[in-house]
Backbone as CSV, one residue per row, in Angstrom:
resi,resn,N_x,N_y,N_z,CA_x,CA_y,CA_z,C_x,C_y,C_z
1,UNK,-30.527,-6.422,-56.498,-29.191,-5.863,-56.518,-28.227,-6.777,-55.776
2,UNK,-26.963,-6.629,-56.103,-25.983,-7.518,-55.543,-24.891,-6.760,-54.832
3,UNK,-23.977,-7.513,-54.254,-22.799,-6.930,-53.639,-21.960,-6.236,-54.708
4,UNK,-21.381,-5.069,-54.341,-20.579,-4.315,-55.309,-19.362,-5.098,-55.797
5,UNK,-18.957,-6.138,-55.079,-17.782,-6.903,-55.466,-18.081,-7.918,-56.571
6,UNK,-19.347,-8.122,-56.901,-19.699,-9.043,-57.968,-19.148,-8.529,-59.298
7,UNK,-18.383,-9.358,-59.978,-17.769,-8.938,-61.246,-18.716,-9.244,-62.403
8,UNK,-18.970,-8.225,-63.212,-19.906,-8.356,-64.323,-19.211,-8.154,-65.663
9,UNK,-19.659,-8.923,-66.649,-19.220,-8.736,-68.036,-20.406,-8.195,-68.815
10,UNK,-20.236,-7.042,-69.444,-21.297,-6.428,-70.238,-21.000,-6.685,-71.716
11,UNK,-21.870,-7.439,-72.358,-21.689,-7.815,-73.763,-22.827,-7.190,-74.568
12,UNK,-22.478,-6.306,-75.509,-23.467,-5.495,-76.225,-23.585,-5.931,-77.685
13,UNK,-24.794,-6.221,-78.093,-25.091,-6.496,-79.497,-25.331,-5.151,-80.174
14,UNK,-24.252,-4.537,-80.694,-24.351,-3.194,-81.251,-25.251,-3.141,-82.480
15,UNK,-25.339,-4.237,-83.226,-26.207,-4.274,-84.409,-27.676,-4.144,-84.024
16,UNK,-27.977,-4.428,-82.763,-29.365,-4.504,-82.324,-29.677,-3.516,-81.198
17,UNK,-28.750,-2.594,-80.925,-28.905,-1.680,-79.797,-28.505,-0.262,-80.184
18,UNK,-29.295,0.710,-79.745,-28.968,2.118,-79.990,-27.930,2.587,-78.968
19,UNK,-26.974,3.418,-79.388,-25.951,3.897,-78.459,-26.417,5.052,-77.573
20,UNK,-27.626,5.570,-77.781,-28.060,6.788,-77.116,-28.176,6.655,-75.598
21,UNK,-28.516,5.465,-75.112,-28.758,5.306,-73.679,-27.694,4.471,-72.983
22,UNK,-26.550,4.314,-73.608,-25.511,3.458,-73.034,-24.994,4.005,-71.708
23,UNK,-24.827,5.312,-71.601,-24.342,5.905,-70.355,-25.308,5.603,-69.212
24,UNK,-26.588,5.792,-69.459,-27.593,5.489,-68.437,-27.609,4.000,-68.114
25,UNK,-27.371,3.185,-69.116,-27.363,1.738,-68.898,-26.240,1.328,-67.955
26,UNK,-25.041,1.887,-68.155,-23.921,1.547,-67.276,-24.173,2.015,-65.846
27,UNK,-24.830,3.156,-65.680,-25.167,3.625,-64.341,-26.127,2.644,-63.664
28,UNK,-27.064,2.115,-64.436,-28.003,1.131,-63.903,-27.288,-0.159,-63.532
29,UNK,-26.439,-0.654,-64.411,-25.754,-1.926,-64.176,-24.752,-1.834,-63.030
30,UNK,-24.265,-0.638,-62.733,-23.308,-0.472,-61.636,-23.929,-0.842,-60.298
31,UNK,-25.259,-0.824,-60.205,-25.922,-1.200,-58.952,-25.966,-2.704,-58.750
32,UNK,-25.592,-3.472,-59.782,-25.598,-4.929,-59.687,-24.206,-5.509,-59.451
33,UNK,-23.181,-4.681,-59.519,-21.832,-5.179,-59.293,-20.788,-4.296,-59.947
34,UNK,-19.560,-4.790,-59.992,-18.451,-4.064,-60.604,-18.254,-4.548,-62.038
35,UNK,-18.353,-3.642,-62.971,-18.221,-4.006,-64.378,-16.745,-4.124,-64.729
36,UNK,-16.317,-5.325,-65.055,-14.902,-5.562,-65.370,-14.653,-5.806,-66.850
37,UNK,-15.700,-6.168,-67.587,-15.569,-6.416,-69.026,-16.656,-5.631,-69.743
38,UNK,-16.257,-4.846,-70.765,-17.222,-4.092,-71.568,-16.866,-4.286,-73.040
39,UNK,-17.711,-5.024,-73.756,-17.446,-5.309,-75.164,-18.704,-5.062,-75.993
40,UNK,-18.483,-4.521,-77.182,-19.588,-4.306,-78.120,-19.260,-5.023,-79.430
41,UNK,-20.249,-5.736,-79.972,-20.039,-6.592,-81.143,-20.804,-6.038,-82.340
42,UNK,-20.120,-5.995,-83.492,-20.776,-5.530,-84.700,-19.806,-5.480,-85.864
43,UNK,-20.350,-5.223,-87.032,-19.519,-5.022,-88.218,-19.259,-3.522,-88.309
44,UNK,-18.127,-3.094,-87.776,-17.840,-1.666,-87.648,-17.532,-1.010,-88.984
45,UNK,-17.465,-1.792,-90.063,-17.315,-1.205,-91.391,-18.665,-0.755,-91.935
46,UNK,-19.739,-1.139,-91.269,-21.085,-0.787,-91.709,-21.415,0.642,-91.260
47,UNK,-21.826,1.514,-92.177,-22.093,2.921,-91.833,-23.147,3.117,-90.744
48,UNK,-24.075,2.180,-90.596,-25.141,2.394,-89.618,-24.641,2.291,-88.174
49,UNK,-23.384,1.891,-87.985,-22.797,1.848,-86.643,-21.890,3.048,-86.366
50,UNK,-21.906,4.041,-87.248,-21.040,5.208,-87.059,-21.335,5.957,-85.759
51,UNK,-22.572,5.907,-85.307,-22.945,6.617,-84.080,-22.313,6.041,-82.828
52,UNK,-21.704,4.875,-82.944,-21.094,4.230,-81.794,-19.690,4.747,-81.483
53,UNK,-19.043,5.437,-82.418,-17.632,5.783,-82.265,-17.360,6.525,-80.947
54,UNK,-18.059,7.614,-80.705,-17.825,8.399,-79.491,-18.261,7.641,-78.238
55,UNK,-19.301,6.844,-78.375,-19.792,6.073,-77.222,-18.749,5.045,-76.786
56,UNK,-18.122,4.392,-77.737,-17.108,3.391,-77.417,-15.936,4.029,-76.674
57,UNK,-15.463,5.166,-77.174,-14.318,5.834,-76.546,-14.689,6.410,-75.185
58,UNK,-15.867,7.020,-75.099,-16.272,7.684,-73.864,-16.601,6.749,-72.724
59,UNK,-16.861,5.479,-73.027,-17.243,4.523,-71.992,-16.281,3.343,-71.879
60,UNK,-15.120,3.481,-72.523,-14.077,2.442,-72.460,-14.621,1.075,-72.855
61,UNK,-15.427,1.049,-73.921,-15.977,-0.200,-74.440,-15.049,-0.736,-75.527
62,UNK,-14.732,-1.993,-75.440,-13.850,-2.613,-76.434,-14.672,-3.097,-77.623
63,UNK,-14.457,-2.529,-78.823,-15.223,-2.970,-79.995,-14.693,-4.298,-80.537
64,UNK,-15.609,-5.207,-80.802,-15.255,-6.520,-81.342,-15.748,-6.594,-82.787
65,UNK,-14.799,-6.619,-83.726,-15.156,-6.615,-85.140,-15.610,-8.002,-85.600
66,UNK,-16.745,-8.013,-86.299,-17.232,-9.264,-86.870,-17.859,-8.967,-88.226
67,UNK,-17.191,-9.362,-89.275,-17.706,-9.120,-90.616,-18.941,-9.979,-90.887
68,UNK,-19.852,-9.416,-91.667,-21.039,-10.167,-92.096,-20.663,-10.960,-93.337
69,UNK,-20.196,-12.174,-93.132,-19.697,-12.980,-94.250,-20.808,-13.384,-95.218
70,UNK,-21.999,-13.664,-94.659,-23.101,-14.142,-95.485,-24.340,-13.308,-95.226
71,UNK,-25.004,-12.895,-96.250,-26.222,-12.106,-96.102,-27.309,-12.931,-95.423
72,UNK,-27.981,-12.322,-94.442,-29.051,-13.003,-93.736,-28.593,-13.798,-92.536
73,UNK,-27.271,-13.911,-92.333,-26.739,-14.634,-91.172,-26.110,-13.626,-90.213
74,UNK,-26.437,-13.717,-88.939,-25.929,-12.763,-87.967,-24.670,-13.313,-87.313
75,UNK,-23.520,-12.959,-87.877,-22.248,-13.422,-87.328,-21.940,-12.749,-85.997
76,UNK,-22.513,-11.554,-85.785,-22.282,-10.827,-84.536,-22.773,-11.632,-83.341
77,UNK,-23.959,-12.221,-83.474,-24.518,-13.021,-82.386,-23.589,-14.168,-82.021
78,UNK,-23.062,-14.828,-83.024,-22.180,-15.974,-82.783,-20.920,-15.546,-82.045
79,UNK,-20.337,-14.418,-82.443,-19.126,-13.932,-81.792,-19.386,-13.606,-80.327
80,UNK,-20.527,-12.974,-80.035,-20.876,-12.636,-78.650,-21.053,-13.895,-77.818
81,UNK,-21.726,-14.882,-78.379,-21.969,-16.138,-77.650,-20.663,-16.866,-77.347
82,UNK,-19.768,-16.900,-78.322,-18.480,-17.575,-78.118,-17.684,-16.894,-77.012
83,UNK,-17.651,-15.552,-77.029,-16.927,-14.820,-75.985,-17.555,-15.045,-74.610
84,UNK,-18.880,-15.107,-74.564,-19.563,-15.327,-73.294,-19.174,-16.678,-72.697
85,UNK,-19.098,-17.709,-73.531,-18.724,-19.028,-73.037,-17.258,-19.060,-72.604
86,UNK,-16.396,-18.319,-73.329,-14.990,-18.230,-72.907,-14.883,-17.584,-71.527
87,UNK,-15.655,-16.514,-71.316,-15.637,-15.832,-70.025,-16.210,-16.730,-68.927
88,UNK,-17.221,-17.509,-69.277,-17.818,-18.430,-68.310,-16.778,-19.420,-67.793
89,UNK,-16.031,-20.030,-68.699,-15.068,-21.050,-68.306,-13.781,-20.459,-67.729
90,UNK,-13.545,-19.170,-67.982,-12.356,-18.541,-67.394,-12.521,-18.329,-65.896
91,UNK,-13.785,-18.199,-65.456,-14.046,-18.000,-64.031,-13.717,-16.611,-63.527
92,UNK,-13.563,-15.641,-64.419,-13.171,-14.289,-64.020,-14.360,-13.384,-63.699
93,UNK,-15.566,-13.819,-63.998,-16.746,-13.006,-63.719,-17.822,-13.869,-63.060
94,UNK,-18.675,-13.194,-62.289,-19.788,-13.896,-61.623,-21.133,-13.610,-62.278
95,UNK,-21.165,-12.644,-63.163,-22.434,-12.292,-63.791,-22.242,-11.723,-65.178
96,UNK,-23.329,-11.747,-65.966,-23.298,-11.247,-67.333,-24.471,-10.297,-67.551
97,UNK,-24.210,-9.235,-68.293,-25.272,-8.358,-68.772,-25.277,-8.465,-70.289
98,UNK,-26.351,-9.001,-70.844,-26.475,-9.171,-72.289,-27.377,-8.064,-72.806
99,UNK,-26.816,-7.168,-73.616,-27.541,-6.000,-74.093,-28.012,-6.259,-75.516
100,UNK,-29.277,-6.603,-75.651,-29.847,-6.899,-76.963,-31.352,-7.073,-76.817
101,UNK,-32.064,-6.886,-77.920,-33.505,-7.150,-77.947,-33.808,-8.364,-78.812
102,UNK,-32.779,-9.181,-79.017,-32.863,-10.334,-79.923,-33.068,-11.628,-79.137
103,UNK,-34.080,-12.392,-79.522,-34.380,-13.643,-78.820,-33.337,-14.726,-79.065
104,UNK,-32.411,-14.490,-80.016,-31.379,-15.498,-80.301,-30.481,-15.754,-79.093
105,UNK,-30.495,-14.839,-78.124,-29.634,-14.994,-76.950,-30.332,-15.733,-75.805
106,UNK,-31.543,-16.204,-76.050,-32.271,-16.950,-75.013,-31.513,-18.197,-74.556
107,UNK,-31.013,-19.055,-75.478,-30.252,-20.236,-75.036,-28.990,-19.871,-74.259
108,UNK,-28.342,-18.772,-74.653,-27.130,-18.345,-73.940,-27.466,-17.958,-72.507
109,UNK,-28.513,-17.165,-72.327,-28.908,-16.753,-70.980,-29.259,-17.964,-70.124
110,UNK,-29.964,-18.915,-70.718,-30.339,-20.130,-69.986,-29.103,-20.926,-69.576
111,UNK,-28.150,-21.053,-70.478,-26.933,-21.818,-70.195,-26.099,-21.149,-69.103
112,UNK,-25.977,-19.848,-69.135,-25.197,-19.131,-68.120,-25.832,-19.274,-66.732
113,UNK,-27.142,-19.226,-66.678,-27.825,-19.371,-65.390,-27.702,-20.792,-64.862
114,UNK,-27.708,-21.767,-65.756,-27.514,-23.153,-65.328,-26.144,-23.341,-64.682
115,UNK,-25.190,-22.500,-65.062,-23.839,-22.572,-64.492,-23.699,-21.715,-63.234
116,UNK,-24.812,-21.207,-62.741,-24.796,-20.456,-61.486,-24.416,-18.997,-61.634
117,UNK,-24.448,-18.465,-62.839,-24.097,-17.067,-63.062,-25.354,-16.202,-63.101
118,UNK,-25.195,-14.968,-62.656,-26.289,-14.005,-62.763,-26.366,-13.522,-64.206
119,UNK,-27.569,-13.350,-64.716,-27.759,-12.863,-66.080,-28.765,-11.713,-66.046
120,UNK,-28.297,-10.544,-66.443,-29.141,-9.358,-66.503,-29.313,-8.997,-67.967
121,UNK,-30.539,-8.948,-68.420,-30.806,-8.568,-69.798,-31.133,-7.089,-69.893
122,UNK,-30.745,-6.472,-70.983,-31.061,-5.062,-71.238,-31.518,-4.944,-72.684
123,UNK,-32.696,-4.387,-72.887,-33.203,-4.249,-74.248,-34.467,-3.430,-74.283
124,UNK,-35.064,-3.324,-75.453,-36.295,-2.564,-75.615,-37.505,-3.426,-75.279
125,UNK,-38.650,-2.775,-75.192,-39.872,-3.496,-74.832,-40.286,-4.503,-75.902
126,UNK,-39.772,-4.343,-77.087,-40.096,-5.287,-78.158,-39.375,-6.617,-77.976
127,UNK,-38.486,-6.707,-76.986,-37.742,-7.942,-76.745,-38.704,-9.113,-76.526
128,UNK,-38.524,-10.215,-77.221,-39.413,-11.381,-77.047,-39.438,-11.856,-75.594
129,UNK,-40.598,-12.326,-75.183,-40.809,-12.760,-73.803,-39.853,-13.881,-73.404
130,UNK,-39.487,-14.723,-74.354,-38.612,-15.856,-74.037,-37.269,-15.380,-73.512
131,UNK,-36.690,-14.362,-74.131,-35.402,-13.843,-73.680,-35.538,-13.148,-72.337
132,UNK,-36.625,-12.400,-72.172,-36.860,-11.707,-70.894,-36.924,-12.708,-69.747
133,UNK,-37.671,-13.789,-69.938,-37.854,-14.783,-68.882,-36.600,-15.605,-68.629
134,UNK,-35.724,-15.701,-69.631,-34.484,-16.467,-69.456,-33.488,-15.751,-68.554
135,UNK,-33.671,-14.448,-68.379,-32.763,-13.656,-67.545,-33.268,-13.614,-66.104
136,UNK,-32.329,-13.421,-65.185,-32.727,-13.250,-63.790,-33.381,-11.887,-63.581
137,UNK,-32.909,-10.906,-64.307,-33.423,-9.538,-64.239,-33.361,-8.957,-65.637
138,UNK,-34.399,-8.198,-66.020,-34.394,-7.576,-67.336,-34.763,-6.105,-67.193
139,UNK,-33.916,-5.247,-67.758,-34.108,-3.803,-67.678,-34.467,-3.281,-69.059
140,UNK,-35.594,-2.581,-69.146,-35.999,-2.007,-70.423,-35.321,-0.662,-70.632
141,UNK,-34.794,-0.444,-71.830,-34.126,0.809,-72.140,-35.089,1.993,-72.072
142,UNK,-36.362,1.736,-72.332,-37.341,2.815,-72.255,-37.410,3.409,-70.854
143,UNK,-37.195,2.570,-69.854,-37.229,3.042,-68.473,-36.059,3.981,-68.198
144,UNK,-34.967,3.763,-68.893,-33.761,4.560,-68.670,-33.721,5.830,-69.505
145,UNK,-34.702,5.984,-70.389,-34.669,7.121,-71.314,-34.765,8.441,-70.559
146,UNK,-33.743,9.287,-70.709,-33.733,10.604,-70.065,-33.272,11.684,-71.039
147,UNK,-33.375,11.391,-72.325,-32.775,12.293,-73.310,-33.777,13.169,-74.049
148,UNK,-34.946,13.389,-73.467,-35.872,14.326,-74.076,-37.063,13.668,-74.731
149,UNK,-37.932,14.513,-75.256,-39.192,14.061,-75.827,-38.979,13.168,-77.034
150,UNK,-38.013,13.506,-77.887,-37.801,12.718,-79.112,-37.471,11.282,-78.792
151,UNK,-36.559,11.078,-77.833,-36.181,9.721,-77.451,-37.344,8.993,-76.796
152,UNK,-38.058,9.695,-75.923,-39.174,9.080,-75.207,-40.268,8.645,-76.177
153,UNK,-40.567,9.512,-77.178,-41.610,9.164,-78.136,-41.177,8.018,-79.038
154,UNK,-39.887,7.990,-79.393,-39.382,6.928,-80.258,-39.447,5.581,-79.579
155,UNK,-39.378,5.582,-78.246,-39.374,4.330,-77.502,-40.680,4.103,-76.754
156,UNK,-41.701,4.880,-77.022,-42.956,4.745,-76.300,-43.573,3.382,-76.561
157,UNK,-43.902,2.649,-75.498,-44.437,1.305,-75.687,-45.845,1.313,-76.251
158,UNK,-46.185,0.255,-76.932,-47.549,0.116,-77.432,-48.495,-0.115,-76.269
159,UNK,-49.805,0.085,-76.532,-50.784,-0.030,-75.449,-50.803,-1.423,-74.843
160,UNK,-50.599,-2.445,-75.658,-50.638,-3.807,-75.138,-49.359,-4.172,-74.396
161,UNK,-48.378,-3.229,-74.354,-47.140,-3.494,-73.646,-47.054,-2.704,-72.340
162,UNK,-48.145,-2.032,-71.977,-48.164,-1.284,-70.725,-48.074,-2.258,-69.552
163,UNK,-47.476,-1.812,-68.435,-47.359,-2.709,-67.278,-48.716,-3.106,-66.720
164,UNK,-48.753,-4.249,-66.091,-50.006,-4.741,-65.510,-50.469,-3.831,-64.377
165,UNK,-51.765,-3.786,-64.080,-52.264,-2.960,-62.974,-51.533,-3.287,-61.685
166,UNK,-51.052,-2.270,-61.023,-50.186,-2.486,-59.862,-50.928,-3.155,-58.709
167,UNK,-52.219,-2.895,-58.549,-52.949,-3.537,-57.458,-52.992,-5.047,-57.649
168,UNK,-53.203,-5.470,-58.883,-53.217,-6.905,-59.170,-51.847,-7.515,-58.924
169,UNK,-50.791,-6.830,-59.359,-49.433,-7.348,-59.203,-49.073,-7.507,-57.725
170,UNK,-49.307,-6.464,-56.934,-48.910,-6.497,-55.525,-49.791,-7.436,-54.704
171,UNK,-51.073,-7.487,-55.029,-51.973,-8.368,-54.281,-51.593,-9.833,-54.495
172,UNK,-51.329,-10.210,-55.734,-50.927,-11.587,-56.017,-49.618,-11.926,-55.320
173,UNK,-48.687,-10.978,-55.337,-47.392,-11.219,-54.695,-47.539,-11.346,-53.183
174,UNK,-48.353,-10.498,-52.583,-48.534,-10.543,-51.132,-49.206,-11.832,-50.680
175,UNK,-49.978,-12.437,-51.556,-50.617,-13.712,-51.228,-49.652,-14.894,-51.341
176,UNK,-48.456,-14.641,-51.857,-47.471,-15.707,-52.040,-46.285,-15.618,-51.077
177,UNK,-45.916,-14.426,-50.654,-44.708,-14.274,-49.838,-44.965,-14.729,-48.403
178,UNK,-43.877,-15.020,-47.704,-43.971,-15.415,-46.297,-44.342,-14.214,-45.445
179,UNK,-45.271,-14.422,-44.514,-45.706,-13.355,-43.612,-45.657,-13.844,-42.174
180,UNK,-45.756,-12.895,-41.230,-45.806,-13.286,-39.829,-47.255,-13.585,-39.442
181,UNK,-47.498,-13.776,-38.144,-48.836,-14.152,-37.686,-49.879,-13.069,-37.935
182,UNK,-49.440,-11.840,-38.170,-50.370,-10.748,-38.408,-50.372,-10.313,-39.878
183,UNK,-49.850,-11.182,-40.748,-49.858,-10.956,-42.193,-48.936,-9.846,-42.662
184,UNK,-47.942,-9.464,-41.860,-46.945,-8.494,-42.289,-45.833,-9.219,-43.035
185,UNK,-45.394,-8.628,-44.164,-44.283,-9.173,-44.953,-43.222,-8.095,-45.119
186,UNK,-41.970,-8.503,-45.222,-40.894,-7.529,-45.390,-40.833,-7.060,-46.836
187,UNK,-40.352,-5.843,-47.023,-40.217,-5.288,-48.374,-39.241,-6.125,-49.204
188,UNK,-38.178,-6.610,-48.574,-37.200,-7.406,-49.312,-37.812,-8.711,-49.816
189,UNK,-38.678,-9.334,-49.005,-39.340,-10.572,-49.436,-40.246,-10.304,-50.635
190,UNK,-40.953,-9.172,-50.592,-41.825,-8.814,-51.709,-41.003,-8.555,-52.970
191,UNK,-39.907,-7.792,-52.828,-39.068,-7.483,-53.979,-38.458,-8.720,-54.606
192,UNK,-37.988,-9.634,-53.766,-37.391,-10.874,-54.280,-38.424,-11.701,-55.043
193,UNK,-39.636,-11.768,-54.512,-40.688,-12.548,-55.181,-41.051,-11.918,-56.527
194,UNK,-41.170,-10.604,-56.570,-41.524,-9.927,-57.820,-40.464,-10.160,-58.895
195,UNK,-39.194,-10.099,-58.502,-38.114,-10.288,-59.469,-38.022,-11.738,-59.950
196,UNK,-38.346,-12.682,-59.060,-38.308,-14.091,-59.466,-39.431,-14.425,-60.434
197,UNK,-40.609,-13.863,-60.194,-41.769,-14.202,-61.015,-41.856,-13.368,-62.289
198,UNK,-41.269,-12.164,-62.277,-41.303,-11.308,-63.457,-39.992,-10.534,-63.542
199,UNK,-39.012,-11.040,-64.309,-37.700,-10.380,-64.389,-37.770,-8.938,-64.877
200,UNK,-38.844,-8.579,-65.593,-38.945,-7.224,-66.130,-39.663,-6.264,-65.188
201,UNK,-40.080,-6.727,-64.010,-40.786,-5.825,-63.094,-39.857,-4.697,-62.672
202,UNK,-40.364,-3.477,-62.733,-39.567,-2.302,-62.372,-40.516,-1.243,-61.836
203,UNK,-40.266,-0.763,-60.635,-41.149,0.243,-60.041,-41.184,1.522,-60.869
204,UNK,-40.154,1.747,-61.666,-40.129,2.947,-62.505,-41.162,2.893,-63.616
205,UNK,-41.632,1.696,-63.950,-42.722,1.589,-64.922,-43.999,2.223,-64.395
206,UNK,-44.089,2.389,-63.077,-45.278,2.956,-62.448,-45.016,4.364,-61.914
207,UNK,-43.871,4.936,-62.286,-43.582,6.314,-61.900,-42.878,6.490,-60.577
208,UNK,-42.301,5.431,-60.024,-41.611,5.506,-58.738,-40.191,4.980,-58.873
209,UNK,-39.242,5.691,-58.267,-37.845,5.300,-58.374,-37.497,4.079,-57.554
210,UNK,-38.247,3.850,-56.462,-37.951,2.723,-55.578,-39.226,1.957,-55.255
211,UNK,-39.056,0.666,-54.976,-40.207,-0.167,-54.630,-40.870,0.330,-53.353
212,UNK,-40.089,0.789,-52.400,-40.654,1.283,-51.133,-41.588,2.461,-51.376
213,UNK,-41.194,3.383,-52.263,-42.050,4.536,-52.567,-43.322,4.091,-53.274
214,UNK,-43.197,3.098,-54.153,-44.363,2.581,-54.867,-45.370,1.982,-53.903
215,UNK,-44.880,1.187,-52.961,-45.767,0.514,-52.009,-46.455,1.529,-51.090
216,UNK,-45.700,2.486,-50.594,-46.253,3.486,-49.671,-47.363,4.307,-50.312
217,UNK,-47.305,4.470,-51.628,-48.281,5.309,-52.318,-49.581,4.587,-52.635
218,UNK,-49.642,3.284,-52.394,-50.835,2.515,-52.757,-51.881,2.580,-51.638
219,UNK,-53.110,2.986,-51.967,-54.155,3.103,-50.935,-54.603,1.766,-50.350
220,UNK,-54.315,0.674,-51.048,-54.736,-0.646,-50.566,-53.650,-1.341,-49.729
221,UNK,-52.550,-0.632,-49.476,-51.455,-1.200,-48.682,-51.251,-0.376,-47.418
222,UNK,-50.818,-1.035,-46.359,-50.386,-0.322,-45.158,-48.971,-0.754,-44.814
223,UNK,-48.196,0.199,-44.322,-46.783,-0.053,-44.063,-46.406,0.369,-42.651
224,UNK,-45.302,-0.179,-42.188,-44.719,0.238,-40.914,-43.212,0.000,-40.992
225,UNK,-42.467,0.795,-40.239,-41.016,0.663,-40.213,-40.590,0.063,-38.883
226,UNK,-39.832,-1.013,-38.958,-39.346,-1.708,-37.759,-37.835,-1.500,-37.669
227,UNK,-37.378,-1.115,-36.504,-35.949,-0.892,-36.313,-35.243,-2.217,-36.041
228,UNK,-34.271,-2.526,-36.878,-33.507,-3.762,-36.739,-32.491,-3.621,-35.608
229,UNK,-31.905,-4.753,-35.154,-30.916,-4.704,-34.060,-29.775,-3.723,-34.327
230,UNK,-29.376,-3.574,-35.587,-28.277,-2.663,-35.900,-28.697,-1.210,-35.972
231,UNK,-29.978,-0.930,-35.717,-30.466,0.439,-35.758,-31.012,0.859,-37.111
232,UNK,-30.970,-0.027,-38.070,-31.453,0.291,-39.417,-32.935,-0.049,-39.532
233,UNK,-33.696,0.869,-40.122,-35.132,0.647,-40.259,-35.458,-0.293,-41.400
234,UNK,-36.407,-1.189,-41.185,-36.861,-2.122,-42.211,-38.351,-1.907,-42.454
235,UNK,-38.722,-1.815,-43.717,-40.117,-1.578,-44.069,-40.877,-2.889,-44.153
236,UNK,-42.017,-2.941,-43.470,-42.907,-4.103,-43.522,-44.251,-3.630,-44.053
237,UNK,-44.998,-4.522,-44.668,-46.243,-4.119,-45.312,-47.244,-5.262,-45.325
238,UNK,-48.505,-4.883,-45.514,-49.569,-5.877,-45.680,-50.741,-5.209,-46.377
239,UNK,-51.643,-6.021,-46.897,-52.833,-5.499,-47.556,-53.775,-4.913,-46.514
240,UNK,-54.388,-3.787,-46.812,-55.310,-3.174,-45.866,-56.515,-4.072,-45.643
241,UNK,-56.972,-4.074,-44.407,-58.101,-4.919,-44.055,-57.706,-6.333,-43.722
242,UNK,-56.440,-6.673,-43.957,-55.949,-8.017,-43.651,-55.575,-8.068,-42.178
243,UNK,-56.198,-8.899,-41.421,-55.937,-9.028,-39.991,-55.704,-10.494,-39.662
244,UNK,-55.009,-10.779,-38.585,-54.791,-12.176,-38.221,-56.099,-12.890,-37.940
245,UNK,-56.208,-14.096,-38.402,-57.417,-14.890,-38.187,-57.523,-15.268,-36.721
246,UNK,-58.703,-14.989,-36.162,-58.898,-15.326,-34.749,-58.881,-16.836,-34.586
247,UNK,-58.109,-17.259,-33.629,-57.990,-18.694,-33.400,-59.252,-19.245,-32.733
248,UNK,-59.640,-20.418,-33.137,-60.816,-21.055,-32.549,-60.543,-21.363,-31.087
249,UNK,-61.532,-21.184,-30.230,-61.315,-21.475,-28.804,-60.938,-22.933,-28.600
250,UNK,-60.011,-23.154,-27.720,-59.553,-24.520,-27.454,-60.577,-25.258,-26.613
251,UNK,-60.373,-26.565,-26.476,-61.301,-27.376,-25.703,-61.066,-27.233,-24.213
252,UNK,-59.947,-26.586,-23.847,-59.599,-26.511,-22.435,-60.666,-25.815,-21.596
253,UNK,-61.158,-24.607,-22.047,-62.193,-23.958,-21.251,-63.448,-24.811,-21.120
254,UNK,-63.832,-25.537,-22.188,-65.020,-26.385,-22.140,-64.844,-27.487,-21.104
255,UNK,-63.659,-28.084,-21.091,-63.381,-29.140,-20.130,-63.453,-28.609,-18.699
256,UNK,-62.951,-27.381,-18.484,-62.974,-26.802,-17.147,-64.400,-26.565,-16.673
257,UNK,-65.262,-26.076,-17.616,-66.663,-25.833,-17.261,-67.348,-27.145,-16.922
258,UNK,-67.093,-28.176,-17.724,-67.715,-29.476,-17.475,-67.271,-30.039,-16.133
259,UNK,-65.980,-29.855,-15.821,-65.456,-30.372,-14.552,-66.085,-29.631,-13.371
260,UNK,-66.253,-28.303,-13.565,-66.848,-27.491,-12.497,-68.285,-27.916,-12.232
261,UNK,-69.039,-28.159,-13.328,-70.431,-28.588,-13.181,-70.506,-29.939,-12.490
262,UNK,-69.574,-30.848,-12.823,-69.568,-32.171,-12.201,-69.303,-32.056,-10.704
263,UNK,-68.366,-31.166,-10.339,-68.064,-30.966,-8.908,-69.266,-30.404,-8.183
264,UNK,-69.962,-29.432,-8.838,-71.145,-28.844,-8.201,-72.239,-29.878,-7.989
265,UNK,-72.449,-30.769,-8.995,-73.465,-31.816,-8.852,-73.096,-32.762,-7.714
266,UNK,-71.813,-33.145,-7.655,-71.366,-34.068,-6.609,-71.555,-33.448,-5.225
267,UNK,-71.284,-32.136,-5.119,-71.432,-31.435,-3.834,-72.889,-31.397,-3.409
268,UNK,-73.792,-31.164,-4.388,-75.227,-31.125,-4.066,-75.712,-32.486,-3.582
269,UNK,-75.241,-33.569,-4.246,-75.646,-34.907,-3.842,-75.181,-35.197,-2.422
270,UNK,-73.931,-34.839,-2.120,-73.377,-35.080,-0.785,-74.174,-34.319,0.263
271,UNK,-74.538,-33.074,-0.069,-75.309,-32.242,0.871,-76.676,-32.852,1.133
272,UNK,-77.338,-33.350,0.059,-78.664,-33.942,0.234,-78.581,-35.208,1.077
273,UNK,-77.536,-36.041,0.885,-77.382,-37.262,1.672,-77.159,-36.944,3.146
274,UNK,-76.361,-35.936,3.380,-76.075,-35.551,4.775,-77.362,-35.040,5.445
275,UNK,-78.155,-34.306,4.707,-79.410,-33.772,5.255,-80.370,-34.911,5.558
276,UNK,-80.400,-35.916,4.671,-81.288,-37.061,4.867,-80.905,-37.848,6.099
277,UNK,-79.625,-38.073,6.335,-79.153,-38.798,7.513,-79.496,-38.046,8.773
278,UNK,-79.352,-36.735,8.739,-79.639,-35.918,9.930,-81.091,-35.972,10.328
279,UNK,-81.975,-35.997,9.364,-83.407,-36.038,9.658,-83.824,-37.383,10.180
280,UNK,-83.056,-38.451,9.730,-83.392,-39.792,10.210,-83.004,-39.902,11.666
């Protein structure tokens, strides 16, 4: 998540996105910054986009008309890409949210990130891996589904698209993040690493609204809260059974013992010599 002052442009591929979860999507994107541009692209003369009418008005989304001049060519994608580059060079936004499940936007996401802009992708689980990885963060619409059984079943992921086992995910991450001498790592360090290595990682995929709740519920993790100087609590965590490695004993004690033994031998020799002189 970012500072609320970060200005975001939300560009929606309406030809490739259902309008049913747009309200939930904007609520999600609001946690990444202030949305200043909201545009949806499509051929609005096409009947299959009729469901967008109320959504556009209710969410102050500006519809961008793009006729399908040639069959089999997606003119909508081109219009979205051109507008994104115009916004990039205008300097009026710091981040982009590209709403689509189409891999054609992979080069656009890569180019925007090369220019130092944040790129948040939003789409269904069927979104190609290339587009997901090109984004800094990717939010699946299935995670946002709150509209009942029909919507949930329509977007239910296939078995091979289920999230990876959480123990494997967290264990690998904990072995990579920076820790203190006792193997404790901060929750923020863990979250940053997870988002960098897997833009689609979301604690809600595992039934938890927040990463902190997910971590606390794992039997293989232990947590503690440390109070920061400002009085705010910070969550730290480590794998159970992980303890600081005992340091090997230094050579100093060995040297002291050797020195002590040498002194004792020297004292015994001196005592024997003195005794010998006395008897003589």
